[in-house]
C-alpha positions as CSV (number, residue, x, y, z in Angstrom):
1,M,-4.3,65.0,33.9
2,N,-1.1,64.8,32.0
3,K,-1.3,66.1,28.4
4,Q,1.3,64.0,27.3
5,I,-1.0,60.6,28.4
6,K,-2.7,59.3,25.1
7,N,-2.9,55.6,26.1
8,I,-4.4,54.2,29.1
9,H,-4.3,50.5,29.9
10,F,-6.5,49.0,32.5
11,G,-5.6,45.8,34.6
12,G,-8.5,44.1,35.5
13,I,-10.7,45.9,33.5
14,G,-13.7,43.0,33.7
15,G,-14.2,44.3,37.4
16,C,-17.2,46.8,37.6
17,G,-15.2,49.8,39.0
18,I,-12.2,49.7,36.8
19,S,-14.4,49.1,33.5
20,A,-16.6,52.3,34.5
21,L,-13.1,54.3,34.4
22,A,-12.5,52.3,31.0
23,Q,-15.6,53.9,29.9
24,I,-14.9,57.7,30.7
25,A,-11.5,57.5,29.4
26,L,-13.0,56.8,26.4
27,R,-15.5,59.2,26.0
28,H,-12.8,61.9,27.1
29,G,-10.6,60.7,23.8
30,Y,-7.8,58.7,25.0
31,R,-6.9,55.2,23.4
32,V,-7.9,52.5,25.8
33,T,-6.7,48.7,26.3
34,G,-7.4,46.4,29.1
35,S,-7.0,42.7,30.1
36,D,-8.1,40.4,32.6
37,I,-8.1,36.8,33.2
38,A,-12.0,35.9,32.1
39,A,-14.8,37.6,30.3
40,S,-17.8,39.3,31.8
41,Q,-20.7,41.4,31.2
42,Y,-18.4,44.6,31.8
43,T,-15.9,43.1,29.2
44,R,-18.5,42.6,26.5
45,K,-20.0,46.0,27.2
46,L,-16.4,47.2,26.8
47,Q,-16.0,45.2,23.9
48,S,-18.8,46.4,21.7
49,L,-17.6,50.0,22.2
50,G,-14.3,49.5,20.1
51,I,-12.0,48.8,23.3
52,P,-9.3,46.1,22.6
53,I,-9.3,43.3,25.4
54,F,-6.6,40.9,26.2
55,F,-7.7,37.6,28.3
56,G,-4.6,36.7,30.5
57,H,-2.2,39.0,31.5
58,R,1.0,39.0,29.5
59,E,3.8,41.9,29.0
60,E,3.0,42.6,25.6
61,N,-0.4,43.4,26.5
62,I,0.8,47.2,27.6
63,K,2.8,48.0,24.4
64,G,2.1,51.7,23.5
65,A,0.5,52.6,27.1
66,D,1.4,55.8,29.0
67,L,-0.5,55.5,32.1
68,I,-1.8,51.8,33.7
69,V,-4.5,51.8,36.0
70,N,-4.9,48.9,38.0
71,S,-7.7,47.4,40.5
72,A,-7.3,45.7,43.2
73,A,-7.1,42.3,42.3
74,I,-3.8,43.2,40.7
75,E,-0.6,41.9,42.5
76,M,3.1,43.6,42.0
77,S,4.2,40.2,40.5
78,N,1.9,40.5,37.8
79,P,3.5,40.5,34.4
80,E,2.3,43.6,33.0
81,V,3.1,45.5,36.2
82,R,6.6,44.1,36.1
83,A,6.9,45.1,32.6
84,A,5.4,48.9,33.3
85,R,8.2,49.3,36.5
86,K,11.1,48.4,33.8
87,L,9.4,50.7,31.4
88,G,9.1,53.6,34.1
89,I,5.7,53.4,32.5
90,P,3.2,55.1,35.7
91,I,0.9,52.7,37.6
92,V,-2.1,54.0,39.4
93,K,-4.9,52.5,41.6
94,H,-8.4,53.1,40.5
95,S,-9.2,55.8,43.0
96,Q,-6.5,57.8,42.3
97,F,-7.3,57.8,38.2
98,L,-10.8,58.6,39.5
99,G,-9.7,61.2,41.7
100,Q,-7.6,62.9,38.4
101,L,-10.9,62.5,36.5
102,M,-12.9,64.6,39.0
103,K,-10.3,66.9,40.1
104,H,-11.6,70.0,38.4
105,E,-15.4,69.3,38.6
106,F,-17.9,69.3,40.7
107,G,-17.7,66.0,42.8
108,I,-20.6,64.4,44.5
109,C,-18.8,61.5,46.7
110,V,-21.2,58.8,48.3
111,A,-19.2,57.2,51.5
112,G,-20.3,54.8,54.2
113,T,-20.5,50.9,54.8
114,H,-23.7,49.9,53.0
115,G,-25.8,52.2,50.5
116,K,-23.4,53.5,48.2
117,T,-24.4,52.2,45.2
118,T,-28.3,52.8,45.8
119,T,-27.7,56.3,46.6
120,D,-25.6,57.0,44.1
121,A,-27.8,55.8,41.4
122,L,-30.5,57.8,42.6
123,I,-28.6,61.3,43.0
124,G,-27.1,60.6,39.5
125,L,-30.7,59.8,37.8
126,C,-32.3,62.5,39.9
127,L,-29.4,65.0,38.5
128,V,-29.9,63.4,34.6
129,E,-34.2,64.0,35.0
130,A,-33.3,67.5,36.0
131,G,-31.2,68.2,32.8
132,L,-27.8,68.5,34.5
133,D,-26.4,66.0,32.2
134,P,-23.6,64.8,35.1
135,T,-21.4,61.9,34.8
136,I,-21.6,59.0,37.1
137,E,-19.7,56.2,38.0
138,I,-21.5,53.3,40.3
139,G,-20.5,50.0,41.5
140,G,-23.0,48.1,39.9
141,S,-25.6,48.1,36.7
142,V,-28.7,50.2,36.5
143,S,-31.0,49.7,33.6
144,E,-31.5,53.5,33.4
145,L,-28.1,53.6,32.3
146,Q,-27.9,50.6,30.5
147,G,-24.7,49.6,32.7
148,N,-22.6,51.3,35.4
149,V,-21.8,54.6,34.1
150,R,-22.6,57.5,32.1
151,V,-20.4,60.0,30.8
152,G,-21.9,63.4,31.0
153,K,-20.9,67.1,29.7
154,S,-21.4,68.8,33.2
155,Q,-19.4,69.7,35.5
156,Y,-21.6,67.1,37.9
157,F,-19.6,64.4,38.5
158,V,-21.4,61.8,41.0
159,A,-19.2,58.7,42.3
160,E,-19.0,55.7,45.0
161,S,-16.1,56.4,47.4
162,C,-15.0,53.5,49.2
163,E,-13.1,53.6,52.2
164,F,-11.1,50.3,51.4
165,D,-7.1,50.9,51.3
166,H,-8.4,54.9,52.2
167,S,-9.2,55.0,48.6
168,F,-11.8,57.7,48.8
169,L,-9.1,60.1,49.9
170,N,-8.0,60.4,46.4
171,L,-11.1,62.1,45.8
172,F,-12.0,65.9,45.4
173,P,-15.6,66.0,47.0
174,R,-17.6,69.4,46.6
175,I,-20.2,67.5,48.2
176,G,-19.3,64.7,50.7
177,I,-21.6,62.3,52.0
178,V,-21.4,60.0,55.2
179,L,-24.4,56.9,54.5
180,N,-23.2,55.2,58.0
181,I,-20.0,53.6,59.4
182,E,-19.3,50.2,60.3
183,E,-16.6,47.8,60.8
184,D,-16.2,46.0,57.2
185,H,-12.4,46.0,56.2
186,P,-10.9,44.5,59.6
187,D,-7.9,43.0,57.1
188,Y,-7.4,47.0,56.7
189,Y,-8.7,48.6,59.5
190,P,-7.6,46.9,62.8
191,N,-10.3,48.7,65.0
192,L,-13.1,51.2,64.7
193,E,-11.1,54.1,65.7
194,T,-9.0,54.3,62.7
195,L,-11.6,53.6,60.3
196,K,-13.3,56.5,62.3
197,K,-10.3,59.0,61.5
198,A,-10.2,57.9,57.9
199,F,-13.7,59.1,57.5
200,V,-12.7,62.6,59.6
201,D,-10.0,63.0,57.0
202,F,-12.5,62.2,53.8
203,L,-14.8,65.2,55.5
204,D,-11.7,67.1,55.6
205,L,-11.5,67.3,51.8
206,V,-14.7,69.2,51.4
207,P,-14.0,72.9,51.0
208,A,-15.5,75.5,53.0
209,E,-18.0,76.2,49.8
210,G,-19.1,73.0,49.6
211,S,-21.6,70.4,51.8
212,I,-21.4,67.6,53.7
213,I,-24.4,65.5,54.1
214,L,-24.4,62.6,57.1
215,R,-27.2,60.0,58.1
216,N,-27.0,60.8,62.0
217,E,-28.5,57.5,62.8
218,S,-25.1,56.6,63.1
219,E,-23.0,57.1,66.6
220,A,-19.8,56.3,64.5
221,A,-20.9,59.1,61.5
222,R,-21.8,61.7,64.1
223,E,-18.4,61.4,66.0
224,V,-16.6,62.1,62.9
225,L,-19.2,65.0,61.6
226,A,-18.3,66.4,65.3
227,K,-14.5,66.2,64.5
228,T,-14.1,67.5,60.8
229,K,-12.1,70.6,60.4
230,S,-14.0,71.2,57.1
231,A,-16.0,74.8,57.3
232,A,-18.7,73.2,54.7
233,Q,-21.8,73.3,55.4
234,K,-23.6,70.1,57.4
235,V,-26.9,68.7,56.7
236,T,-28.0,65.8,58.5
237,V,-30.6,63.2,57.7
238,G,-32.6,60.2,59.5
239,F,-35.6,59.5,61.0
240,N,-36.2,62.1,63.7
241,K,-36.9,65.4,64.0
242,T,-33.3,66.6,65.1
243,S,-31.9,66.1,61.5
244,D,-32.3,68.7,59.0
245,W,-34.5,65.8,56.4
246,W,-36.4,63.4,58.4
247,A,-38.9,61.0,56.8
248,E,-42.7,60.0,58.5
249,N,-45.5,58.0,57.6
250,V,-43.1,55.3,56.5
251,D,-45.4,52.5,54.7
252,L,-43.6,49.5,53.6
253,K,-45.6,47.6,50.9
254,R,-45.0,44.7,48.9
255,N,-43.6,46.1,46.0
256,K,-43.2,49.7,47.2
257,T,-42.4,52.2,50.0
258,D,-44.0,55.3,50.9
259,F,-43.1,58.3,53.0
260,E,-43.2,61.7,53.7
261,A,-40.2,63.7,53.6
262,F,-39.1,66.7,55.7
263,F,-37.1,69.7,55.6
264,R,-36.1,71.6,58.7
265,G,-39.7,71.2,60.4
266,K,-41.5,71.5,57.0
267,S,-43.1,68.6,54.7
268,V,-41.9,68.6,51.3
269,G,-44.2,66.2,50.2
270,N,-45.1,62.4,49.7
271,F,-42.8,60.3,47.6
272,R,-43.3,56.9,46.3
273,L,-40.2,54.3,46.1
274,S,-40.2,50.9,43.7
275,I,-37.4,49.8,45.9
276,L,-38.0,48.4,49.5
277,G,-36.9,49.2,52.9
278,R,-36.0,51.9,55.4
279,L,-32.9,52.3,54.4
280,N,-33.8,52.8,51.0
281,V,-35.9,55.6,52.5
282,Q,-32.8,57.7,54.1
283,N,-31.1,56.7,50.7
284,A,-33.9,58.9,48.8
285,L,-33.6,61.6,51.8
286,V,-29.8,61.8,50.7
287,A,-30.7,62.4,47.4
288,L,-33.3,64.8,48.4
289,A,-30.6,66.6,50.2
290,V,-28.5,66.8,47.2
291,L,-30.8,68.5,45.1
292,K,-31.9,70.9,47.8
293,I,-28.2,72.2,47.6
294,L,-28.0,72.4,44.2
295,D,-31.6,74.2,44.1
296,V,-33.0,71.6,41.8
297,D,-36.7,71.3,42.1
298,L,-37.6,68.2,44.2
299,E,-40.5,66.8,41.6
300,N,-37.5,65.4,39.8
301,A,-37.0,62.9,42.6
302,R,-40.3,62.5,42.8
303,A,-40.3,61.1,39.2
304,V,-37.0,59.1,39.5
305,F,-38.1,57.3,42.8
306,K,-41.3,56.1,41.7
307,K,-39.4,54.5,38.4
308,F,-36.1,53.1,40.0
309,H,-36.2,49.8,40.3
310,G,-33.0,49.3,41.8
311,V,-29.0,48.1,40.9
312,D,-28.3,44.8,39.8
313,R,-27.8,42.3,43.1
314,R,-29.7,45.1,45.1
315,F,-32.8,43.2,45.9
316,E,-32.9,42.0,42.7
317,V,-36.2,39.6,41.3
318,V,-34.4,37.6,38.8
319,Y,-36.8,34.8,38.8
320,K,-40.6,34.4,39.7
321,N,-42.4,31.2,38.9
322,N,-43.2,28.5,41.4
323,F,-41.0,30.0,43.5
324,E,-39.5,33.5,43.7
325,V,-35.1,34.0,43.5
326,V,-34.0,37.4,44.7
327,S,-30.2,38.0,44.6
328,D,-28.3,40.8,46.6
329,Y,-24.8,41.7,47.3
330,A,-25.4,42.0,50.9
331,H,-22.5,40.6,52.7
332,H,-21.9,42.5,56.3
333,P,-24.1,41.6,58.9
334,A,-26.2,44.3,59.2
335,Q,-26.9,44.7,55.3
336,I,-28.1,41.1,55.9
337,R,-30.6,41.7,58.5
338,A,-32.0,44.8,56.5
339,T,-32.1,42.3,53.3
340,I,-34.0,40.2,54.9
341,E,-36.4,42.7,56.8
342,A,-37.0,43.7,53.3
343,A,-38.1,40.0,52.3
344,K,-40.5,39.8,54.8
345,Q,-42.5,42.3,53.0
346,Q,-42.7,39.7,50.1
347,T,-45.4,37.0,50.3
348,Y,-44.0,33.8,50.3
349,R,-44.1,30.3,52.2
350,R,-40.7,29.8,53.5
351,L,-37.6,32.0,53.2
352,V,-34.8,30.1,51.8
353,V,-31.4,32.2,52.2
354,V,-28.5,30.9,50.6
355,F,-25.1,32.9,51.9
356,Q,-21.4,32.9,50.7
357,P,-19.5,34.7,53.2
358,H,-16.7,37.2,51.8
359,T,-13.7,36.8,52.6
360,Y,-12.0,35.0,56.3
361,S,-10.6,38.2,58.0
362,R,-14.3,39.7,57.8
363,T,-16.0,36.1,58.9
364,Q,-13.7,36.3,61.7
365,Y,-14.1,39.4,63.0
366,L,-17.8,39.9,62.9
367,F,-18.2,36.8,63.7
368,N,-20.7,37.4,66.8
369,E,-22.5,39.6,64.6
370,F,-23.0,37.1,61.5
371,I,-24.7,34.7,63.9
372,H,-27.7,36.9,64.8
373,A,-28.0,38.2,61.3
374,F,-30.1,35.5,59.9
375,D,-33.4,35.9,62.4
376,G,-36.5,35.1,60.2
377,A,-34.8,32.5,57.9
378,D,-36.6,29.3,57.5
379,R,-33.8,27.8,56.0
380,L,-30.1,28.9,55.6
381,L,-27.6,27.4,53.3
382,I,-23.9,28.7,54.0
383,A,-21.4,27.8,51.2
384,E,-17.7,27.9,51.1
385,T,-15.8,31.5,51.8
386,Y,-15.4,33.4,48.9
387,L,-11.6,35.2,48.8
388,P,-11.3,37.5,46.1
389,A,-8.5,37.6,43.5
390,G,-5.2,39.3,45.3
391,R,-6.3,38.9,48.3
392,H,-4.1,36.3,50.8
393,E,-5.6,35.1,54.0
394,K,-5.2,32.6,56.9
395,I,-8.3,30.5,57.6
396,L,-8.6,31.2,61.2
397,P,-10.9,29.7,64.1
398,Q,-14.1,31.2,63.7
399,S,-13.3,32.3,60.1
400,S,-14.5,29.2,58.0
401,S,-18.3,28.6,56.8
402,L,-18.1,25.2,58.4
403,V,-17.7,26.8,62.0
404,L,-20.3,29.5,61.1
405,A,-22.8,27.3,60.2
406,E,-22.4,25.0,63.1
407,K,-22.7,28.0,65.6
408,I,-25.9,29.6,63.9
409,G,-27.3,25.8,63.7
410,K,-27.3,25.9,67.7
411,L,-29.4,29.0,67.6
412,Q,-32.0,28.2,64.8
413,A,-33.1,25.2,63.1
414,G,-32.4,24.7,59.3
415,V,-29.2,25.7,58.9
416,E,-26.7,23.8,57.2
417,Y,-23.0,23.8,55.1
418,T,-23.3,23.4,51.6
419,G,-19.6,23.2,50.1
420,N,-19.0,24.7,46.8
421,L,-21.5,26.6,44.8
422,T,-22.5,22.7,42.4
423,Q,-23.0,21.1,45.7
424,T,-24.8,24.4,47.0
425,V,-27.4,24.3,44.1
426,K,-27.6,20.7,44.4
427,Q,-28.8,20.6,48.0
428,L,-31.5,23.6,47.5
429,E,-33.0,21.4,45.0
430,S,-33.2,18.9,47.2
431,I,-35.2,21.0,49.7
432,L,-36.8,23.5,47.5
433,Q,-40.6,23.9,47.6
434,K,-43.4,25.5,45.7
435,G,-43.9,29.2,47.5
436,D,-40.7,29.8,48.5
437,L,-38.6,33.0,48.3
438,V,-34.9,32.1,47.7
439,L,-32.4,34.9,49.0
440,I,-28.9,34.5,47.4
441,V,-26.8,36.9,49.2
442,G,-22.7,37.6,49.5
443,A,-20.9,40.0,47.4
444,G,-18.4,37.0,46.1
445,D,-19.4,35.0,43.0
446,I,-22.7,32.9,44.5
447,Y,-24.5,35.4,41.9
448,Q,-23.9,33.1,39.2
449,I,-26.1,30.0,40.9
450,A,-29.2,32.3,39.6
451,D,-29.2,30.5,36.5
452,S,-29.2,26.9,37.8
453,V,-31.6,28.0,40.6
454,K,-34.0,29.2,37.9
455,R,-33.7,25.6,36.3
456,I,-35.0,23.8,39.3
457,K,-38.0,21.7,38.7
458,I,-40.5,21.4,41.8
């Protein structure tokens, strides 16, 4: 980092990723300010740390800044961006700043379409348990960290590594991890081949003295591994014995998941997760693989796995009384299927899924997969599509929530389009019964209805 930089302004500071970077910058001794359009749990945390935050974007907000770090939601027309360009203040993206923070550290970068946040948290908490004092940047809040970031004093830096906008190519992985590769950003990657090329480029960043960990259940991930030019050691994870790490005797129970872990033909013991699903077993195996590479006692993982109850909005139980409410970030068909599979481990009368599609482009591109993603739901309510700030998309055929609901309704009963979030809660109230499990899924603002749903009287 340029030593002349002392004052950093973060645009879109209320977002999860940007707020984490602001806290790291603060702990590194920078003077930090930020702006956003509204308060959030993250802005409140930052204000409690003494960070000045402006609500509303104005030119005067960047006064005194030496560097501007912006979230993806900040557009070029933003008045703070215009002012910074006029004054010659450098502007960087979230991932560029993250890369600069990581440049001289031991980067452990978790990439992949699904599972990044949970895997990131498991790895980071295992290193904390082992006394390695890592810095951890997470795309969600973790109760053990009391937030979405931990700033340590050691060289270890664990971070999510998102493929959107080629963001992960700005990082410096000593351990590069690929969990899976599926089409999830059709507005940026026109086809699977361009996406796989980006992941090859990501793995090429891992130096010869580093390590690559890859879940080899994914065909696309295996192809990427075969094409990388990196001379780093390669470690594979999966459910079959062709992997370096694999799991057997997986027992999915109501509130826990048991499994036996194997490394290159030898059992390393039985483990219990307090989070659900087979995908989380693979996430746990990745954490074990990292510990093995770092020569850390696996008993540290045993302790973490047992007490870790997940990241917010990753099958998060937010209410349990006459009915149960679970909130989940799932927004890709594969994620939704896995979340419904995990829900089936629970005891309930009916499974009522409330889904908010995330972007028109994703809905259009993955339309045929979305149609079959909700098998097992007794009722399905589909709200209006969410479009993040800064995104501009056309509403195309087969991209609207209404069309999606109509198509799924021809294949299974109990499906309806419910409109905006207020209308969705009202419709849910009219159908909710005692003993129901309400599964709220989506990456937009659908999570906000949880408080209203909890107040429904049956």
